[in-house]
N, C-alpha and C positions, 0 to 999 in steps of 0.2 A: 504493500499499499504505499501512495504519497506519501513523504511527512507533511504533518500540519504547519511545521513554524521551523522550514527549515530548507535545502533543496536537497530534489529527486525523492529517490523509491528509501523508503526505510531499510530496507535490505541492505541498502550499500553502503558499505563508509570504506574512506577512503582514509586511512589515519594519518597523522601528522610525525612522522618519523626524528625520533630524538635528536639527529643532525639538524634538522630544521628547526626544532627548538631551541636548542643551542643557537641559532642564527639569527635567528627572530633576539633572541633577550641580547646576545651581542650588540645588534643593531639599534632595538631600540627597547631595551630592557624587559624585565619579567613583569608575567601578567599575572591576572587573576581573573577565573573566569565571575560570572555575574547568575544566580540562581535562574536557572529555567520554569516559569509558571507551568503547571500540571495541563492538560487538557479538559481535565474534570473542572479543574477552577476554572477556567476560560469557557467554556460552555457554562456556567450557571452565570454569568456575566451576559449572554444571549438576552435580548429582552423581548418582549412578545412580539409578533409581526402585527404593522398598521395595513396589512394586505385584504382586500377581500380574499376567500376564498375562490380555488381556479383550480382545474381538475390538474390543469399541467405544472401549476407550481409548487414547489415543496417549500415550507416551511419551519422543515429540522433544524434543529440549532446547531448540530455537528455541519450540515451543507453547508448552509449560512454563512459559519463560521470559515468553513475551508475555501469560501469564495470572495472573503473579507479583503483580504492583501495579496500582494505579490510578490515579489523580490527584490524590491529596492531596498539600500541600508536602513531606512527608516519603516519599513514593512519588519523587515526583521528584528528589529527594538521591539515592534508592538506585538509580533509574537511570541518570542521570547520574555517578554515582561508579562504578556498576560493583558495587555492595557491597548485590546484592540480599538476601541474609540467608537466607528462605527459599524455597522452588520447591516447587510443586505436585508429586506424584509420579506424576500422570496428570491428563492433560486428556480429556474425552469430548463429542462433539457428536450428542448424540439428534435425533433427524428424529421422535417422536412419544411419547404419554406413556408406552406398552409401552415403549418402550427407557427410560425415566426410571425406571419401574419395576424393571426389570430390573437398571440401575445400583444403585439404593438397595436393593435386595435383594444385590448383591453386594455393597458397603460395609456393608450390618448384617452379612452371613453370616461380614466378613474384616476386622473392625474398624475399616474405614476411615473417615477425617472425609470429610464433603463439604462443598463450598464450592460455593452456586449463581452460578451467575456469568451476567448481564444481555450491558451492553454495557461492562464496564471502565471508570465513568467516577465511579466511588465519589471522593468528597475525604474521604471519614472512616476509611478502613480496611476496610470493608465486604466484601472481596475477598481480600485478604492471608491466605497462610498462616502460622498462629502456629507456634509451636517445639512443636507437638503430636507427643506419642513414638511417635502412631501415624501410616501412610502418609496423604498426602492428596489426593483425586479433586476433581478440578475439573470442574462439570456445566456447560459454556458452551450454551445454550438457544439461542443463535443461528440455530439450522437450523428452528426452529419460529416460523416468522414470516411465516404466512400467512392471509390473511382466508378466516375457513372459514364464515360465515354472516352475513346483515345481514338482520336482521326490519326491512323500513321500514315496520311499520304499529308496531310497540314502539318504533323508535328505537332498536334496541339491535344491538350487531355483537360477533360472538366472534371474537378472533386467536390467532393463537400469541401466549405469552409472551414469546418472543424476538424478536419483530417491534422495528425500531428505528424512531426517531422518523421520519425520511423516508419509510421504507416501508410505517409504515401510513397514514402522512398521505396519500399515492399511490393506496395501494391505497383508501378511503374516497374520496379526490375524482374517482375514476374513475366515482363510481357517484353523485355528486354531494353528499358528505357530510365532514365533518370530525367530528375531537375536539378540537380546540383547545387540546392542550395543548404548551406552545415551551417547555420549561424551557434553561436554558444550554447542555443535553448533548445538544440535542436529536439532532444529528448521529448519534450512537453510544448513547445511551441507549435502553433498552427498556423496552416496557410491562409485562413482571414487573418490571423494576426500579423505574419507579416506584408501581408500586401496593408493593412490597416496603418502599420507602423514605419512602412518604409526600408523594410528591413536587410539586411546585408549579410549573404552567406561567408562561412571561412574562405571559399573559393573563387569569390567573386570576380576577382582578375580574370578566372576564363569563362565562368559560366554565367557571369553579369549580377546585378541587383537584383532584386525583386521586381522594379521597375521593366527592367528587360524580359524578364520570364511572365510578367503577365498579362495575360493575353486580351481578359473581357473579365464577364461572368456575369451576376445579379446582385444587386443591392438592393435588401427591402427595404423602404422608407417610411414614415410616416402617413404620407401622404400617397403613395404608391411602390411601383415597384419600376426598377431603373434594371434595364440589360445595356448590356453592354459588348455589341458582337466584336468577334475577336479580327478585327481587318489587319492585315499584313502592314500596314499604312494607310492614313487618310487624309485629305486635304479640307475636310468641311468643318471648319470653323475649330474651336476649342476643342481638344479631347477630355470627353468624359471621364476617360480611366485615369487623369493624372487628376482631376478632380478629387478622386474617391482616394488615390493615394494618399496614404499618410493623415486622412480624414477620424481616424482615433476613435471610431464610434460616435461622431457629431453628424454625422450626414447618416446613419445606418446600420443594418448589421448587413455581411456579406452570406449569401445562403451557398453559392454556387461561384467555383473560381475556373474559368478557364488561365493553360497556363502554357507555355511554352515549352517544350521540353526535347530533348535529343537521345539517340543511341547511347546505351552503355559503355564506356570506354573499352578498349578492350585491355589496356596497361592503364596506371595508378600506381606511383610512387611517392613515399616523401622522403626529401632529405634536409639534413641540418648540415651547415658549414659553417665556419668561423672567417669575419676578416681580422687583420690587425688592429681596426681603428674603426671608429664612427665614419669620418669622412671616407675614407675608403669604401666600406658599405654601400652608405649614402648614394654617392657618386656611380656604384656598379650596379643597385637597383634603379635608381634610373635609367641609367643606360637599357638595362635589362628592358622596361615598362615600356620606354619609346620606341625602342627598336623592334618591338611587336613581340618580343618571343612567346614563345608558345608554352605559356605555362599557365596551372590554375588557380597556386598559390603563390604568393611570395608575400615574406613580411620581415624587418631588419627589429632586431632588439639592439636598445642603445646598451652601453657598457652599462649602469646600474641592472637592465633588467636579465642582461647575460650573467651578470656575477650570480644576481637574486636565482636565477632558473638551475646555477651550478649547484650553487649550495644548499637552496633548498631539495634538489632534486636528488643529490648524490653526498656522501658524505667520506671520511677516515681516506682509508686507502684507495678507495673507487675513484674518491674526487684528487687522490693526489696522482694516482695514474692518469688519467683525465686531462688533469691540468698538464703534465709531462709533455702527452702525446702532440695536445695542439701547440705548445710553447714548440716542440720538433718544427711544426709545420708554420711557423712564425705568427701565431696567435697568444698574444703573452697579455701583460695585464690589462690595455687600453682595447681588448677583443670586443666585437660585434659577432652578434647571433644572426645570422638568416636561414629561414626555413622556407623552402621551398616544394611545388608539389606538381608534379607533370601527369597530366588526365588526357590519352589521344588515343589514336589506333596504333597498331603495334609499328608502323612505318613512322607516322609522326612521331611515335614516343621515341624509336630512337633519333630522331632528327634533334626532338625538342630537348633533350637530355644533353647531346653533342653539344647545342645551342648554349643552353645554362653551362656547363663545366665550361664551354669559351669564355664565357662570361665572368666567370668566379674562378676561375682556376687559379690566373695569376696574382689574386690575393692570398689563398692558402688552400689550395684547391686539394692537398692531401687533407684536408680536414673533410672534405665533403663526407657525411656517414649515411648512408641507407640504413642503417642500422638503430641511429638518433632518429631517422626521420621516422621509422616503424615504431618507435617507442612513444615518438608525436601523435602520429596517427589512432596509436591503440588510446592512449588520456585525451585525446580529443575533447572529448564531452564530461569525462570524467574528472575534469581539474575543478569542477565548478562543485563536486562534492566537497571539495578542500576547505570553502567556507564554512560547513558544517563542524569540520576537527580545529581549522582556525577558533573561531567563535567558542567553539570546548577549551578550549589552552587561554581565550581570553585576551584573543586579536579579534579584533576588527578588521577586515576587505571590504575595498570599494574598487569600483571601476567608475569613467568618465572617458568621451571619446568627443572627438573633433574632427575639422576636416580645415584645409586649406589649401594656397596656393605653395608650390615648392620654394618660392622667394621667402616663404613666412614658416614653412615647417619644422627650422630646427629653433629658431629663436622662441616661437611659442611654446615647443616641448618642453624647450629650459625652462621658459616664466611659468609655465604650470605646474610644472615640478617643482620651483621655487616657491610658487603660490600655496601649494600643498604644506610643503616641508615647514614652511616660514609661520602656518596659520594658527598650528600650538604651541609654537614656542615660548609667548607668554603667560602658559602653563607648565614650561618647563617638560614638554612633552614632546619624544621624536617620532619621529615618522619613515619609515619606510619606503620611497617613491622611486618606478621607476617606470619605462615607457616601449612601445613599439611600433612600427608603423607595420599598418594592419592592413589596410585597403587600400592599392595604390595606382596613380591613375598617371596621363602624359603631363599633366595640368599642376598635381597635387596630389597628396596623400593624407590620408583618415592617421588621426594619433590617438591610441589608445594608452590610458594611462593606469596604472593599478599605484593602488596604495593599502597599509597596511600601519595599523595601530593599536595600541592597548586601549581595551576597554576600561571603563572611568570607574568609580565606585558605584557610581549609581547609574539608572534606565538612561535619565535625563539628561546625566551630564555625558551619557555615550553619544546621545543624541545630538547633544552640542559641540560637541568634539568634530563630528562628521560634517552637520550644518556650518561650522566656521573654513572647513575645509573645502567644502562644494562653493561656496557662494566665494570664497578669494580664485580657485580656479577658473569659476564662470565669470566672474569679471573680468579677470584676464581674457579669457575668451572673447568677450565682446568686443576688449577694448584694440583685440587684433582684426577685430574683422571677420572671425573665420565662423562657422555654423553653430550652433550652440546643441547643434545632436547631430553626427554623420548616421547613427541608425539604429540609438537608441528610443527615437523619437521624442514629445515634448512630454503630454501626461502632464502632471503636476510641479514635477519637478525644475523643469524648463523652463513654464508660463512665462515668468518675469521676464523673461529675456530673451523671449521670440518678436516680440513689436523690435530689438534695437537689428535684427534680419530681416524681417517683412516689413516694415514700417508701419507708418497709421493708416494708409490708402489699403496695405498690402493686408494687415488684421480686419479692417473694416469689407473688403472684396472677400472676404472667407467665413466672413462673422454673415454677411447677407447669406452666400451661398447654401448654409448651414440652414437660416431662417426659412429659406425659400422650402429645402426641404422638411424642416421640423420645424413650424411655427409656434409650438407647445412649448419649446424649447426643452422638452422631456427624454433628448437623445445625449448621455453619460456629461452634462455640462458640470463646466470648471476645467474640463479637461484639455488640453490645449491654446485656451484660451478663454477669458471671464465672460 
């Protein structure tokens, strides 16, 4: 069963090794865990539902609790402390577009706020009920998860919008195809959620972000159904697909989504290598992207992340041997790690691998390691489970991301890390901060920053520590003119900063579209914008 107060399946534990604890204590100090609330205690706090009875709606306290929060750091503090705050008044699990329409009609007629729910993996507050005066209905579309059609001639598949990443890929792979969209939250996040938040998968370099993969589908709104045909291209005015992408539940609920698929790669491998320093690594990955190297994934870790990756992942004799081998290959104290993936037909695979080795070999070719790449592939979705182990050891961890043009990438990355590490200095607290470039483009790159800090003696102070770092980093991002979110979306956590990116008229245009399709203002109010 899925954890109610953490990440993932409760039968899966990824322990924090002793050498990793030693490293964290060395970098930021010893930590003490906070006491977790028990499920029974929290269930006792679930209030009576304000909803009218409906055969499609459950008012069960545990169902409501499990749909009250996502996976942001504030959500973790709420779940672990047991102070959830606001619960949905009911949860529904529709199995067809007809049932979604029935539920929207019910909500409209009774003045009920609706929160669309996919996999509950939001890290910015998309699915959290706010303190609305009206009752709240969460509509979980997870049961709408089937492959409905596969047009092999047009390479377009139609699926229920509630299908999770593993189920989507399993259904496509059975027919010899893939979507190729693998976000960190792949285990639980859904196709509808990816579209609603403009998601980006780990292999976006080769497969593209979700906006490239999204071909069309069906959106149920409070005023009617919008059908989006999967045209390969159109000049018939503004593309409505662009309007619904990133709409975060403000316009309606996706029920069916059409996606652009491709045949499964005949060969796929991942590799890890180490450049001698950051300038060399940055230059080489830019060359790889601008030369349109046939890679499905490419990411560059800075020195701090490279060091943390090695120290957290290996210890003792293993670390010493690895460091010696890397040093012999030219990657010493300033080394930076690069990971890349090749996914192609057998013929193109050989060509792409040769191309990658030619691009990267002059730096530290001997350190190219298929073995380390295989290890990365095995743990690509398991690393999220470390959040549980870190919390239980007394450490908080969070991530943030942005994107900007190449001329600003390095100074922005440094400024973000400095802002985060300095935010808790007045309190005498150290923070372990590191970054990597996770999604690269010819024009620039995303920057993905991770920060680990000690939990405070209380939940309230712990949340304030996080808020200080989040505000400091967000202000820097705005000052640099970068995007407030490359792939996490806006929700509530980034809402205050959106105006700096869209401008007053841009926000007004988005608001007008929402009013047109949701005149009663019941669709996920307070998310994306006020």
